[in-house]
Backbone as JSON, one array per atom type, in Angstrom:
{
  "sequence": "MTKADVVSEIAKKTGIDKADVLACVEGFMEVVKASLENDENVYLRGFGSFITKKRAAKAARDILKNTTITVPEHKIPAFKPAKTFAQAVRK",
  "N": [[55.2, -14.94, -24.94], [56.67, -14.51, -21.85], [58.33, -12.24, -19.51], [59.79, -13.84, -17.76], [60.12, -16.12, -19.33], [61.75, -15.09, -21.36], [64.05, -14.44, -19.87], [64.79, -17.01, -19.03], [65.38, -18.24, -21.52], [67.56, -16.66, -22.41], [69.39, -17.15, -20.35], [69.76, -19.88, -20.7], [70.91, -19.99, -23.28], [73.26, -18.49, -22.97], [74.51, -19.35, -20.67], [74.67, -17.9, -18.39], [73.84, -17.0, -15.04], [70.41, -17.05, -13.98], [69.5, -15.01, -12.26], [71.31, -12.93, -12.72], [70.82, -12.43, -15.42], [68.15, -11.63, -15.27], [68.46, -9.23, -13.83], [69.84, -7.72, -15.75], [67.96, -7.6, -17.86], [65.81, -6.26, -16.6], [67.17, -3.9, -15.99], [67.68, -2.93, -18.57], [65.04, -2.42, -19.43], [64.33, -0.39, -17.62], [66.11, 1.65, -18.37], [65.24, 2.19, -20.99], [62.63, 3.04, -20.45], [63.14, 5.34, -18.85], [64.52, 6.91, -20.69], [62.56, 7.4, -22.66], [60.74, 8.82, -21.09], [62.17, 11.16, -20.81], [62.0, 12.28, -23.29], [63.78, 11.15, -25.14], [64.62, 9.16, -27.79], [65.21, 5.62, -28.28], [67.49, 3.85, -30.08], [68.1, 0.81, -31.59], [70.2, -0.69, -33.55], [69.43, -2.8, -36.24], [67.42, -4.03, -34.83], [65.29, -2.29, -33.83], [63.42, 0.72, -32.98], [62.62, 2.47, -30.03], [60.25, 4.8, -29.51], [58.64, 8.02, -28.89], [55.35, 9.05, -29.54], [53.24, 11.73, -30.53], [49.94, 12.4, -29.67], [47.28, 14.16, -30.95], [45.08, 16.66, -29.57], [41.65, 15.89, -29.05], [38.11, 15.58, -29.64], [35.82, 13.7, -27.72], [33.28, 11.28, -26.76], [31.42, 10.97, -23.79], [29.75, 8.34, -22.98], [28.18, 7.57, -20.85], [27.29, 9.9, -19.56], [26.37, 11.23, -21.7], [27.72, 13.38, -22.96], [30.06, 15.66, -24.51], [33.54, 15.46, -24.37], [36.88, 16.76, -24.04], [39.83, 15.33, -25.04], [43.03, 15.8, -24.0], [46.12, 16.8, -25.71], [48.66, 14.34, -25.87], [51.46, 12.14, -25.13], [52.57, 8.96, -26.36], [54.21, 5.81, -25.86], [56.0, 3.97, -28.37], [56.95, 1.3, -30.61], [59.11, 0.85, -33.27], [59.9, -1.39, -35.63], [63.07, -2.49, -37.02], [63.98, -2.53, -40.49], [65.07, -4.99, -41.44], [64.35, -6.68, -39.36], [61.54, -6.57, -39.46], [61.14, -7.72, -41.97], [62.07, -10.31, -41.51], [60.15, -11.26, -39.72], [57.9, -11.28, -41.32], [58.35, -13.41, -43.05]],
  "CA": [[56.4, -15.15, -24.16], [56.72, -13.59, -20.72], [59.68, -11.82, -19.12], [60.45, -15.02, -17.18], [60.52, -16.97, -20.46], [62.89, -14.43, -22.01], [65.19, -14.62, -18.98], [65.17, -18.43, -19.1], [66.01, -18.5, -22.82], [68.87, -16.02, -22.44], [70.25, -17.89, -19.42], [70.06, -21.18, -21.31], [71.8, -19.8, -24.43], [74.54, -17.89, -22.61], [75.12, -20.0, -19.51], [74.73, -16.93, -17.29], [72.85, -17.25, -14.0], [69.13, -16.39, -14.23], [69.4, -13.77, -11.47], [72.08, -11.9, -13.42], [70.1, -12.1, -16.66], [66.97, -10.86, -14.86], [68.92, -7.88, -13.49], [70.16, -7.04, -17.01], [66.72, -7.34, -18.59], [65.1, -5.19, -15.9], [67.95, -2.69, -16.17], [67.41, -2.47, -19.94], [63.69, -1.85, -19.48], [64.34, 0.87, -16.88], [66.82, 2.65, -19.17], [64.36, 2.56, -22.09], [61.53, 3.83, -19.89], [63.66, 6.64, -18.43], [64.84, 7.67, -21.89], [61.31, 7.87, -23.27], [60.18, 9.86, -20.21], [62.95, 12.37, -21.04], [61.87, 12.6, -24.72], [64.92, 10.63, -25.88], [64.33, 7.89, -28.44], [66.23, 4.59, -28.13], [67.7, 3.21, -31.37], [68.88, -0.42, -31.55], [70.44, -1.03, -34.95], [69.11, -4.17, -36.61], [66.28, -4.51, -34.05], [64.22, -1.32, -33.95], [63.51, 1.96, -32.2], [61.59, 2.82, -29.07], [60.03, 6.22, -29.75], [57.4, 8.58, -28.36], [54.5, 9.67, -30.55], [52.29, 12.69, -30.0], [48.53, 12.28, -30.06], [46.67, 15.48, -30.94], [43.86, 16.81, -28.77], [40.47, 15.51, -29.84], [36.82, 15.53, -28.95], [35.33, 12.33, -27.52], [31.97, 11.23, -26.12], [31.2, 10.24, -22.54], [28.46, 7.74, -23.28], [27.36, 7.46, -19.64], [26.67, 11.2, -19.28], [25.92, 11.76, -22.98], [28.34, 14.69, -23.16], [31.3, 15.68, -25.26], [34.7, 15.84, -23.57], [38.09, 16.98, -24.81], [40.99, 14.56, -24.63], [44.15, 16.69, -24.3], [47.27, 16.27, -26.42], [49.5, 13.54, -24.99], [52.47, 11.3, -25.78], [52.48, 7.53, -26.09], [55.4, 5.08, -26.31], [55.78, 3.11, -29.53], [58.11, 0.56, -31.1], [59.18, 0.78, -34.73], [60.92, -2.41, -35.92], [64.02, -2.25, -38.11], [63.54, -3.12, -41.76], [65.46, -6.41, -41.49], [63.54, -7.37, -38.35], [60.18, -6.68, -39.98], [61.17, -8.68, -43.07], [62.23, -11.65, -40.93], [58.88, -11.65, -39.12], [56.94, -11.52, -42.41], [58.62, -14.7, -43.72]],
  "C": [[56.45, -14.08, -23.07], [58.17, -13.19, -20.43], [60.46, -13.0, -18.54], [60.92, -15.97, -18.28], [61.74, -16.39, -21.17], [64.15, -14.63, -21.18], [65.69, -16.06, -19.04], [65.9, -18.75, -20.4], [67.41, -17.9, -22.88], [69.84, -16.76, -21.54], [70.68, -19.22, -20.01], [71.08, -21.03, -22.44], [73.18, -19.29, -24.04], [75.25, -18.59, -21.46], [75.26, -19.07, -18.32], [73.6, -17.24, -16.32], [71.57, -16.44, -14.26], [68.98, -15.08, -13.47], [70.15, -12.63, -12.15], [71.39, -11.46, -14.7], [68.87, -11.26, -16.34], [67.35, -9.42, -14.52], [69.23, -7.08, -14.75], [68.91, -6.67, -17.78], [65.93, -6.21, -17.92], [65.83, -3.87, -16.01], [67.73, -2.08, -17.54], [66.05, -1.79, -20.02], [63.63, -0.51, -18.74], [65.02, 1.98, -17.68], [65.94, 3.12, -20.33], [63.23, 3.44, -21.58], [61.99, 5.23, -19.49], [63.98, 7.51, -19.64], [63.59, 8.22, -22.55], [60.63, 8.94, -22.43], [60.88, 11.19, -20.43], [62.95, 12.79, -22.52], [63.1, 12.22, -25.53], [64.52, 9.28, -26.48], [65.49, 6.92, -28.25], [66.31, 3.83, -29.45], [68.59, 1.99, -31.2], [69.03, -0.93, -32.98], [70.2, -2.51, -35.2], [67.92, -4.74, -35.85], [65.1, -3.56, -34.2], [64.44, -0.12, -33.05], [62.32, 2.07, -31.25], [61.44, 4.33, -29.15], [58.78, 6.69, -29.02], [56.66, 9.24, -29.51], [53.55, 10.63, -29.85], [50.9, 12.38, -30.54], [47.92, 13.67, -29.91], [45.44, 15.49, -30.04], [42.67, 16.48, -29.66], [39.23, 15.53, -28.97], [36.38, 14.06, -28.86], [33.99, 12.4, -26.81], [32.05, 10.45, -24.83], [29.81, 9.64, -22.67], [27.58, 7.58, -22.04], [26.62, 8.75, -19.34], [26.1, 11.85, -20.54], [26.41, 13.19, -23.21], [29.59, 14.54, -24.01], [32.41, 16.15, -24.34], [35.89, 16.05, -24.51], [39.22, 16.17, -24.21], [42.21, 15.41, -24.98], [45.25, 16.0, -25.11], [48.15, 15.49, -25.44], [50.47, 12.7, -25.81], [52.22, 9.85, -25.42], [53.78, 6.87, -26.54], [55.04, 4.18, -27.49], [57.08, 2.4, -29.88], [58.03, 0.5, -32.61], [60.28, -0.22, -35.08], [61.83, -1.98, -37.06], [63.55, -2.99, -39.35], [63.87, -4.61, -41.83], [64.66, -7.24, -40.51], [62.12, -7.58, -38.87], [60.12, -7.69, -41.13], [61.29, -10.1, -42.56], [60.92, -12.15, -40.33], [57.87, -11.99, -40.21], [57.12, -12.88, -43.06], [58.06, -15.86, -42.97]]
}
């Protein structure tokens, strides 16, 4: 399902204009992205949490040059579903 599909479904279910729904969806994504950039997790009760995880520094291989390189410590965004959400998907 794409963002356009999500917008269409929400517009169909709520009766709100697609342009308004698109603005809300894009606004939500911008707020989540800005929060994660500022090391603030986003918790949506009953749905899940958008969190940042730390990846430790590690050694890796550059197979083209046949050398070892160091990948520095960095953060990645992640989604952790709520327990009820995960159970609903499993069924």
